[in-house]
C-alpha positions in Angstrom: -8.5 -2.5 -9.6 -7.6 -5.0 -12.3 -4.3 -6.0 -10.5 -6.3 -6.7 -7.3 -8.6 -9.0 -9.2 -5.6 -10.8 -10.5 -4.2 -11.3 -7.0 -7.6 -12.6 -5.7 -7.7 -15.1 -8.6 -4.1 -16.4 -7.8 -4.7 -16.5 -4.0 -3.9 -19.9 -2.5 -4.7 -19.1 1.1 -5.8 -16.1 3.1 -6.5 -14.8 6.6 -8.7 -12.0 7.7 -6.1 -9.4 6.6 -3.6 -11.2 4.3 -3.4 -13.1 1.1 -0.7 -15.6 0.0 -0.2 -16.1 -3.8 2.5 -17.2 -6.2 4.6 -14.3 -7.5 4.4 -13.4 -11.2 7.6 -14.5 -13.0 8.6 -17.4 -10.8 12.3 -17.7 -10.2 11.6 -21.2 -9.1 8.5 -23.3 -8.1 7.1 -22.5 -4.6 8.0 -18.7 -4.7 5.2 -17.0 -2.9 4.2 -13.5 -1.8 2.4 -12.6 1.5 0.6 -9.3 1.3 -1.9 -7.4 3.4 -5.4 -6.9 1.9 -5.4 -3.3 3.1 -2.8 -0.9 1.7 0.4 -0.3 3.7 3.7 0.8 2.1 5.7 -1.9 4.0 5.4 -4.5 6.8 6.9 -2.0 9.2 4.1 0.4 8.5 1.4 -2.0 9.6 -0.4 -1.8 13.0 1.2 -4.2 15.6 -1.9 -6.4 15.8 -1.7 -7.0 12.0 2.0 -7.7 12.3 1.2 -10.4 14.8 -1.3 -12.0 12.4 1.3 -11.6 9.7 4.0 -13.4 11.8 1.6 -16.4 12.4 0.8 -16.6 8.7 4.4 -16.3 7.6 5.4 -19.1 10.0 2.6 -21.3 8.5 3.7 -20.5 4.9 7.4 -21.1 5.9 6.6 -24.6 7.3 4.5 -25.6 4.3 7.3 -24.5 1.9 9.9 -26.2 4.0 7.9 -29.5 3.9 7.5 -29.3 0.2 10.7 -27.6 -1.1 13.3 -27.5 1.7 14.8 -24.4 3.4 13.1 -21.0 2.8 14.3 -17.4 2.9 12.1 -14.3 3.3 12.8 -10.8 2.2 11.0 -7.5 1.9 12.3 -4.3 0.3 10.4 -2.1 2.7 9.6 1.1 0.7 12.8 1.0 -1.3 13.3 -0.7 -4.6 9.6 -1.7 -4.7 8.1 -2.1 -8.2 4.7 -2.8 -6.6 4.0 0.0 -4.1 2.2 -2.1 -1.5 3.7 -4.2 1.3 4.6 -7.7 0.3 7.0 -10.3 1.8 8.7 -12.8 -0.5 8.9 -16.4 0.6 11.3 -18.4 -1.5 12.6 -22.0 -1.3 16.3 -21.5 -1.1 19.2 -23.8 -0.2 21.0 -22.9 3.1 24.4 -23.0 1.5 23.4 -20.1 -0.8 22.9 -17.8 2.2 23.1 -14.1 1.0 23.8 -12.6 4.4 27.6 -12.1 3.9 27.2 -10.5 0.5 24.5 -8.2 1.8 26.5 -7.3 4.8 29.5 -6.5 2.6 27.5 -4.2 0.4 25.3 -2.8 3.2 27.5 -2.7 6.3 24.8 -0.9 8.4 22.3 -3.5 9.6 20.4 -4.6 12.6 19.8 -8.2 13.8 16.1 -8.5 14.8 14.6 -10.9 17.4 11.1 -10.4 15.9 9.4 -9.0 12.8 7.6 -6.6 15.2 10.9 -4.7 15.4 10.5 -3.7 11.7 8.0 -1.1 13.0 10.8 0.6 15.0 13.2 0.3 12.0 10.6 1.8 9.7 9.8 4.6 12.1 13.4 5.6 12.8 15.0 5.0 9.4 12.1 4.8 6.9 14.1 2.4 4.6 15.3 -1.2 5.0 15.9 -4.4 3.2 14.5 -7.2 5.4 16.2 -10.6 5.0 15.6 -13.8 6.9 17.2 -17.2 6.7 17.0 -20.1 9.2 15.1 -17.8 11.6 17.8 -15.2 11.6 16.3 -11.8 10.8 18.1 -8.8 9.6 17.2 -5.2 8.5 19.8 -3.7 6.2 19.8 0.1 6.0 20.2 1.0 2.4 18.8 2.5 -0.8 18.6 -0.2 -3.4 17.6 -0.6 -7.0 14.1 -2.1 -7.8 14.0 -5.9 -7.6 17.4 -6.0 -5.9 16.7 -9.0 -3.7 15.1 -10.9 -6.6 18.2 -10.2 -8.7 20.6 -11.5 -5.9 18.4 -14.6 -5.4 18.2 -15.4 -9.1 22.0 -14.9 -9.4 22.7 -17.2 -6.4 20.5 -19.9 -7.9 22.3 -19.6 -11.2 19.3 -18.3 -13.2 20.0 -14.6 -13.5 17.6 -14.4 -16.6 14.7 -15.1 -14.2 15.3 -12.1 -12.0 12.9 -9.6 -13.6 9.3 -10.6 -13.0 8.1 -8.2 -15.7 10.0 -10.2 -18.5 9.1 -13.7 -17.2 6.2 -15.6 -18.6 3.1 -15.5 -16.3 
């Protein structure tokens, strides 16, 4: 498809099963997406072997971003609020003091602290919906139905650039 060619063109690194590429509509420099080459609806829907490969790649991406931009957060909408119906994890340089956990926990009081991304498989199987959020190696699955681009909106607001939230209206 045309959008897949666009992703291949923007790919900055890849493994056997995943690609890493800058998101369209950057909220800030260094904002990347990590996505499987094969179609899965969310990270929790991937086979465990691929989740293991994903975890290794995510750690590498996180270290590179940390070296170049400072602290990093990760989020994934699961299958809710997706505007692109394909699994993709957001990796965003994000100052620690802007941690979104408390505001998410207030709005979505039902959540689970995770020890590993592998637990998303269980979350997805049991609940089917989640908002994954990670900061400083603390991983959470919030159980909720959210609007499209919710996490992008909260990130853009926290960084003081709410006009950059919607990737569709940002320059490519």
